[in-house]
N, C-alpha and C positions, 0 to 999 in steps of 0.2 A: 270799739270803746270810744266814749266821748270823754274828753278831759277839759276841765274848766280851770282857768288861771285864777290865782288868788295870792294875796300877800301873807296869809296865815292859813296854810292848808290843814293843819291839825284842827283848828277851830272849824273850818269849813267841813271837813270830813266828819267830825263829831256831830255837827249840826245835822247833816243828812242822815247819818246813822241813827241818831236819836229820833228824828222825824219820821223816817221811812221804815225803819226796821232792817235796813240792809246791813250786811256784814262787811267789816273792813278785812280785806284779804291780802293786802300788801302795803308796807310802810317803808319809805325811804326819806331821806332828808328833804328831797325836792319833789316827791311823788307819793301820793296815797291813793289806793284804789279800793272801791267797794263793789260787791257783787249783788245784783238784783235777783229776785226769785226766778225770773224767766231766764237768767243766764248772762245777759249783757252786763258789762262793767262800766262804772262811772268813776273817773279818776279826777284828782285835783293836783295841778302842777304849780310849783312855787314860782311866783312872779313878784319879786320884791318891789318892783316899780309899777305894779298893776294900777291902772286907772279904771275905776269902777264905771260901769254903764249907768246912764240916767234915762231910764225908760219913762215915756215912750218916744222921746225925741231922737234925732239922728246926729246930734252934736257929739254925743258919747253913746253910740248904739249898743244894744245888747248882743247882736250878732247871732247868738244861740240861746235857746231856753229849753227846759224840760217841761213836758206835760205829764203830770203824775196822777195816778188813779187811786181813789180811796172812796169807800162808802162812809159818808159823813164828812164831806169836804169842809163844811163850816167849822165843825169841831176841830178838824185837823188844822185849819187855818189859825184858830186860836192857839193851838199847841205850838204851831210854827212861830207865832209871835212871841210866845213865852220863851222859846229857844233862841230868839234873836233875829227873827225875820221881821221885815217891814211890810205892812199891807199897802198895796199899790192901787188895786181896783177890784170891783166885784162884777161878775158876770151872772148870767142866768143859772148856770150849773157849775160855776167855777169861781175861784178867787185867785187873783194875781198878786204875788208877793215877791220881795227881793230877799235873797239869802244874805248872810253876814258879809259877803264880799261884794254885794250889790247886784248879783246876777238875778234877773227876774225868773220866776218859775210859776207854773199854774198848778193848783190843786183842783182836780176835776172829779165830779161825782160819777161813780160807777157802782150801781147797786150790786151788793154781794162781794165787792172787792175788799181786800184787807184781811187781817190787820196790817200785814206788810204791804207797803205801797208798790204798785206796778208802774211801769212806764208805758204810756200810750205811744209817745214818740219823742225823739230828739227833734226839735224844730229849729231850722236854720233860716235866717233872713236872706232875702234875695231881691235883686232888681227885676228879675224875670224868673218867677218861681217855676213855671213850666219848663223852661230851658234847663235850669239847674236840676230839677227833678229828673229830667231825661239824662243828664250827665251822670248823676249818681246811680240811677237805675242801671245804666249800662256798666258803670264801673263796678258796682256791687253785685251784679247779677240778680237784681230785683226787678219788680214790675211797677209801673205807675198805676196805682189803684184809684186815684182821684185827681182831677185837675179842674180848677175853677178860678173865678176872678180873685179870690182871696188867697189862693195858694195851691199846693199840690202835695200828694202823699205817695211815697213809694214803700212797698212792702215785700217781704220775702224772708223765709226762714224764721218766722215768728217775730220778726223785728219790723219796726216802722220808722221812717224818717220823713218829717214834714218840711215843706219849704213855704215860707210866709212871704207873700208879696208886699214889698216895702217901697213906698214912694220916697223920692229924695234919698235913696240908699247911699250910705256912707261906708265904703268897704274898708276892711282892715289893711294895714301896710306892715306886715310882720317883717322884722322884729321891732318896729318903731313903737315905743311905749305910749306915745301920744295918740296913736291910732291902733289900739291893740286888737288882737284876734279874739280875746275873751274866752274862746274855747276852740278845740279842734277835734277832728276824728282821727283815730288810729285804726288803720285798715290792714288786717293780716293778709298776706299773700304767700304763695308757695315759693315764688322766685322773684327777687327784687328787679332783675333786669326785665323779665317779662311783664311784671306789674308796671314798671316805669314806661315801657313801650306802649302799653295799653292806655295808661293815664294820659300820656302826651298826645296820643292819637285822638283821644276823646275831647281834648281841649284844655288839659291841665298845663301848668307852668312849673318847671323845676325851680326850687328855691335853694339858696345857700343853706348849709347845715346838713345834718345827718351823720351817719356812721356806718359801721359794717352791717348792722341789723335793721337800719331804717333809713328812709329818704324822705325829704320834705318837698311838698308841692303846694301850689295854690289852685283852687278850683276856678272855673270861669267867673265867679263872683268875687274872687280874691281871698276866700277863706283858706288859710293854710290847712293841710292835712298830711298825715304821714302814712307811708306804706311801710309795714314792718314784716320781718321774716323771722 
């Protein structure tokens, strides 16, 4: 699961549900989650002091973004704007927008996709995309399916995570709100002790926080993530 921070998670969840067709499957005061057609879940975590990213610069970096698939991406972009998104840039087969909390996302053309949007990948910024892809491939039991100068892709179990090469990368310093995480991954494990041992051996760092059912770490690029049982 990928979870995005925001100051108004009801507004953010309603935006994505209306845009994508995903179903809201859980609502708490500080956490709302949606389920995509393929099964992965996207959540929104309350962060009252959230500082929005300002794409494409690194002063307030995006850290994470979603690459969403739809047939008719231009029409979907107009619908997103009507729902409260902001248009940021146009590509050859995609449009980059910011959601109501400021998180950039891409609407990408895929012929035959829809009407419910799919996720091509959760994309994570990195100073060394190939190295971070290798870390997550080993942690998640996935494979590096692509590696090039612009980034890398890991795949497995019908899921994809991309890593985007960023120059002058500005890493998060969780929980400092002036250098926020923007988003994080929740990774399910059978046993927290075993998961922690594996994560640390691969290069993760244990962070303060957590509880009986989850522990908090930072990956080699500084992105926080949680192991959950």
